[in-house]
N, C-alpha and C positions, 0 to 999 in steps of 0.2 A: 699247305706251303704259305710260306711267310710272305703277304705282300709286298712288292717292291717301292710301294709308294706309302708304307706306314707311317714313316719319320718325313714326313715334307715340308714341315715347317720350315720359314713362315707360308709359305704357298701355299692355295685355294686347292684343294684337290676337285678335278673336275671327271667326272664318271665316264669309263669308254661307251655308255648305253648312249650320251650325248652327242658322240663323232660318228659320221656317217663315211661309208666308203663311196669314194667319188670313180672308181676303175672301173672297166668293162664287167659286163658279165661274165661268169666262169660258170659254163652249164654241168660241166664233170662233178663238181660239188655244191651246185646248186646256190650259187653266190650271184647277187643283183647288185646292179647299183643304187645305193640308197641305204643296203644293209647296215646297222650298226657296226662300228669296230668290234663289239664283244662277238656280234654273230660272224664275222671275218675270221676273228681269230679262232672261234671255238669248232669253225667249220674246217680251216688249214690245219687246227692241231689233231680234228677226227682222223681226216684222210692220213697223216702222217703216223699216228699211231695205229691205225690199222695197215698199213704197208710195212711197217716194224713190225706188227704182229705177223703178217704174213711171210716174211722175210727171215723171222725167228726162229734159227734150227732148233732150238729146245722143245719149240711146240710141236716138231713132227715125230711121230712113231716109229722109230729104226728098231724095233727089238725083233724084228724077223730077218734081220741081219746079221744075227748073231756076232754083233759087234763087240769082242772082248775088249778090247782097246782101241784107241784114237779114235773115237767117233769124230764126224765133221763138227766144226763147231762154226762155220760161216757157211753163207748161202753157196757160194761157189763151190767148196767143197763137197757139198750136198749133191749138185748137182754132178761133179764128178764122179761121186760113189753110185749115182744112179746110173750113170753110162758107161763105167764098168761094169757092172750086172749086167745091164741089157747085154753088153758086149759076151759077158760069160754067157750068157742064158742063150744067145743064138749061134754060139760056137763060132766067133768071130773073130778073126785074128789079125791085129792092124799089121800092117806093112809099111815100109818106110819107102817113100820114092822123093824124088829130087825133081823140082819144076824150075826151069828158067824162064823169065819174062823179060821183056823188056821194056822199061817204062820210060824212055828217052833217048835220043839217040845218041850213042855211044855209052850208053848207061846201060847195063844189066841187073839184076838180081837174081840170086838164087836162093831157097830157101827149102828147107827140111820138114814136112809136114808129114802128120799121119792121117793117114788115107784109109777109108774104109766104104766099100760097096753096100754097105748096108743102106735101105733107104724107109723113111718115115713119113706117115701123113702126119702135116703138121697142122697144128692146132687152128680155129677159124682166126681168133684172137692176133694168130702170126701169118693172115694170108692164106692157108690152105694149103691144098696140092700137095706133092709126093715129094720129098726133098731126102738128100742124103744125110746119113747119121751126124756127120761132122759140121755141115750148113746148117742143119737144126740145131746142136749148139750152140753155133758160134750166132743163129739169132735168137735164142734165149739168152745168151751172153750181153747182146748189144739192147736186148729189152731190160735185162737188169740194170746196164750202166744208166738207160736213158730214167728208169724209174729213180737210180742214186741222183743223176743230174737233176731232176724235178724235184725233189727232197731237198738238195742242195739251194734250189732256187727260192723251194717255200721257206725254208728256215730265212734266208735273205729278208725275202718277203716279210716275215713275221718279226725279224729283228727291227725291219726298217717303219713298220706299223707300231710294235713297241718305242720307238725312239720318238714316232710323233704323238702317239699318246701322252708320252711322258711330258713332251714340251706342253701340251694342248693342257695337261693337269697341274704344271707350274707355270704357266700364262697369268699374270696378274687380272683380277677381274676387273671389267671395263668400267669406268666410272663416268656417268653423263649430265653434263651441267646444264641447267636449264638457262637457256640464254636471256638478258634484259635490255632494257636501254633505256635511256631520257625522255620523259612524255613530253612532246612539245606544247601540250594541252591539257585540260582536266576530264578525266575519262569518270564516267559515272553520273547516276542520277542519285541515288540512294547513299544516305552520309554512312559512312565516311567516302566522299570521292577520290579517286586515286588524282592529287594535285600536282599541275605542271610544273616539271622541272626534278620531279620524284624520280628515282629509277625504281622499277617495277619487273617482276620477272612476267615473261612474255605468255606463259598460261593465264595468269590472272588480269593482265591485260586485254586479252583474246577475250575469257568468259563474261568481263564487266563491260567491254564495250559491245559485243553481240548480244547481251541480253537487255541493255539498258541505255545504249543508243542505237545500235541498227535496227531492233525487231520495233521500237517507237517510230523510227523513219519511215521503214515499211510497211507500218500501218497506219500512217498517214498519208505516204505519197504512194501507197501500191506496189507492186511489182514493177519490172523495167516493161513486162507486156503491157501491164496497165498504162505506164505514163507513153510508151512507143504507140498505143493504139489510141489515146489520146491526142497525139503531135497528128499521125496520120489522118485524122477524121477531120483535119480543117475544112469549114464550108465555104473557104472563098478560093477562088484560084486567081493567075494570075493574068487571066483573060479577062476578069470582072471589070466592068466601068468603073474608073476611078472619080468619087462622088463630086471631090474637090473639083474637078474638070471639066465635069460634064456639061455645064452652062457655058463653057467657055473653051469649046474647042474638043472636047471629047476626050479621049486616051483612056489606056485601062492600067491596072497596076503595075505591072513590069515597065511600063512606059515611064511613067510619072513618078514611080517609086523603085528606082534600081536595088537596092537593097530585099527587096520583098523577094523570098522564095517560094516556086512552085509548089514542089512536092517538100516539105521539111521532113528529114528525118532525125534528128535532133532537139535537144529542148532548147537550147539557144537560138535557133534557127525559128523555131515556134513563137517563140516571144519574140521575137524581130517582128515575124508577123503580124502578130496581136498588135505593138507597137505600132507600125506601118496602119492597119486597119483605123486604131483611135486616132491615129493624127489625120488620115484622111477623112475621116468622121467630124474631126473639128474643123480641119480645111473647110468642109463643105459647109460648115454654121456662119462662112465666111461670104460668102458668094451673094452674088444679087439675086432675089428673090421675085418673081413678078406675081402680084397679087389685081385679078382684075373683081369690078365691080359686078354684080348682079342685080335679082329682082329687087327693089327696096332696099338695096344695099350703094352706098355708097365710098369710095376708096380713096383716100386723099395721102400721096407718099411725102414725106421730108427725107431731106437727103443730107447727112450730117457724116464727119470724121472722127472715128474714134481710134488713137495711136495711128498707126499704119494702115488700118481697115476703113473704107468707105463702108457707112450702115444708112440703109433706108428704114426710116418707121412708117407705117401704113394706119393711118387712122380710119377704122369702119365704122359708118354710122348706119343704122337700119331705120329707114322712113317710116314703117309701117308696122306695129306689132301690136296683138290684139290678146289681152290676158283673160281668161275667163274665171267667174269664182265657181266652185262646185258643192258639195256636200259637207258641212262645217270647216269651209274655207271662205276667206273674204281677202279680197283684192281692192286694193288702193294705189291708185294713177297719181304719180308729182309730173308736171313738165307739159309740155317738153319744154326744156332748156337748152336751149342751142342744139336742137332737132333730137334732143336724148328725152324720152321717156323714162321716167323710173316707178317701179313697180311694188309696193311690198305686200307681200303674201302672208296671212296668219293663217294656223290651222288651229282650228277647237277641236283640240284632242287631248286625251291624258298622257302625263309625263309621269316614266318610273324611272327612279333615279338610281343607279347601284352604289353599292357600300363597301365597306370593307369585306372583302372574302366575299360579294355578291357581284354576279354579270347577267346585264338585263339584253336580250337581243330581240330588236324589234323586227316584226314581219309585216309588209302591209300589202293588203289584198284588195284591191279597189280601194274603196274609203275606209277600210277596217285594217287598224293596226294591233296585231298579236303580240304581248311582250314574253318573252321565255326567262324567267328569272332561277338563276343558277346559282347555288353556293359552293364556291372554288375553294377546294379545298388548300389549309397553309401548308406552305412551304417547307421542307427540310432538310437536312442532311446528314451523311454517314460516311466518316474516313476509316478506312482501314488496312491494315498492313502487316507483313511480319515486319518484326522491329529490327532494326540495327543495333550493332555492338554498343554498349551501355559500359563506358570503363568506372571503375570504382572511383570515389572520391574521399579522402583523409576527413573523416568528422572533425567538427571543430564549431566556435560560435558564430563565426564569419564566413564558413565554408559548407555549411549546412541547409543552407536557404534555397528553397526550390526556386525560386525566382530567380537565383545565379544557374541555373541550370539551360542547357539547351533546349530550342523547339524541336520537339519528334514531329516527323511530317508523315503521317499515314496517306495512302493512295486514298483519291476519294470513289465513293461507289456510286452516290447519287448526290446531287446538289442541285435540289429545284429553282433555287433563288439567284446560283451562279455566285455566292457568299464566300466561298472557300476558295482560296489561294492555294493552289497545288503545287508551286515553288515555294512559299513560306511556310506552309502548313496553318496561316491564320487566317480564321472564319470572321467577317465583318456583319454585323448584324445589319438587314437590309433595310428592317421597317420597324419603329419602334412597337413593340409587343410583351405577351408573356410566352414564354419559349420553356422547355424541359432538354435540360442538358444533361449527358453523361459521359462516362467514360468506362474502358474496360482494358484491363492489364495482364497478360498471362506470359510468365519467363520460366524459363527451363535452364538449371542448373546440374547437368546429370551426372558429375565426376565425384569421388568423395563423399563427403558428409553432405553433399546437394548445398544450400545456401547458408548452412548452419556452420559457424565457428565460435567454441565456446571461448577460445582465447581471445579472440575479435569481434565483440560484437560490433552490430550497423542493422540496417533497416533498408529498406526500398521505401520513396515516397514517390506519388504520383497526383498530378491534378490538372484540373482546366483554370486559366490565369487569362489576365488582359496581357497583351501583347508587348505592351509599354509601359504599365505599371505593375508595381508587386502585388497588387491586389490579387486575392483568388477567389473562385465560385465555389468550386468543389474541390476537397482534396480528401486522401487517404494514404495511408501506409501499411507494410507488411514488413513483423518482425519475426524474423525466423528463431526460434527458440528449442528447436529438436531438428533433428537429421530429416530434411525435407529438399525433395528434387525442384517440386513446382512453387512458386511466388503468385498468387494472382491477387489482383487490387481494384478495386471497381468503385465507383461513386457516380451520385447524381444529385442534380438540384431541380424542383418541380415548380412549373409558375413563378419563377423570376422575371422581372419587368427588364428587359434590354432596352435602350434608346438607341436610335439609328446610328451608326458610326460604331457603336462600342465593339471591340474585339475579343475574342477567342482562341486561347491555342493549348496545347496538350505539353506537358514539359514532366519527366522523370528526372529522379535524383537516386543514385546508389552509393549509400556509405558504409557497403558489406565489404568483407573481404577478399570480395571475388570478384574479375571482370565477369560481365556478360558478353556471349558469344552469339552471333544470331544463329536462330535454329529454326529449321521449316517446322511449323505446327505452331509456334508460338504467335502471339499476338498483340498488336496495339490499336485502339482505335476510337474514337468518340463521336457522340450523335448531337443534334440539334434539332429539334421539332416546336414550329411555333404552333401555340393552342388557341389562341386568341388576338 
């Protein structure tokens, strides 16, 4: 059979297996809601074919009737033939009677019917029991009419389903457009960032924001539960005495600072309480303090005004102090001058001085001091990341200088001297000394011939340079001469003397015929290690 949708250009055909039946369950043909249209059409067609086969007169063997001519050609003719044969076998002679019945006032109906007193046992599917022959034939005819009606309904349903399937097959394929919008600020920290004012697709914005903005913020600030726990752990209640007023009438934080929140639940409330507590401590320092003299101590107060605050200075003198010398200790007294005696105390002990990379820890027990001398390892730094994109540069005498390339900023792995700026990618020498420096680059170009282009030759150059001068300390390059997927560049400088304040950064220049796209597994890194 030739498919109806063989020539459906320009529409895209939709398989009937992709459309489901949303009507009710039909148990008699085992059809369920959710079956595909293919299953629905197949089951309906199967039932229809079964009914057509059962009512096809040609499928019945009528040879026993010795029908020389005019055999029945329809199912009703077959039934009538069977009735006639039964009547002949039972020697039933049909008689004609006239029956009059009134169906409504003033109206009667008279019909001539063929009546037989012959009784038959009805089949179970027709209700069973004993019925007259004429009634039985009428029951069979009614069932046949009902079957014909059901077949008509099934055909109508098949036509309706065919129309729906055709509509689905000819419907255009939906096109989804990813929404975008204009950024109000820069998004991302890895170069290149998504700049403010640019229009970006929402999936790109979401990925960059979550990975480069939200995740770092969450790492620093913790979860909302962490912040909420810090807020509710406030150790100061509003009923605590206010320090600034405890000497002049008392009062608590609620009374003296109306802005104080007793049980903060938000970050702004917690910050308000912190400022209130600091203000209370500051104000407390301006209050009058009473200083009492004790044994061998005299107190002389002096009142002065500083700005809007009244300040009292207290001169405290000791009238009797004794300092006794011990082993390896000398005490020299001078004075008293104005009631004050000055004591100079000298210890006769060895002094161990720390040097570069050396720490000295003294521990005194009684009159003995033990010095622990420890060699402190020199500091170093390592920065490493997956490289961002590196666009190609057209080679030329004035365009192929490494110093004109941008600074690449790998993420810090460790930085013992806090000398690396993770925002600019610049390492600043913390102290004059000898250092080993090195870098390593691994870049992948997976398509085509990789980095090799016989028609447009080029190179990749990388090196460690000063951040503000064109001077380079170590530099190396990669020249693709054959088909090659990976480019690897490395270099090192051993025992070089850097002066405090010297800078170092990593730069990469691409004069091949290919833009480099960031690839997971690739790396850019450089390291610094002080050796002396």
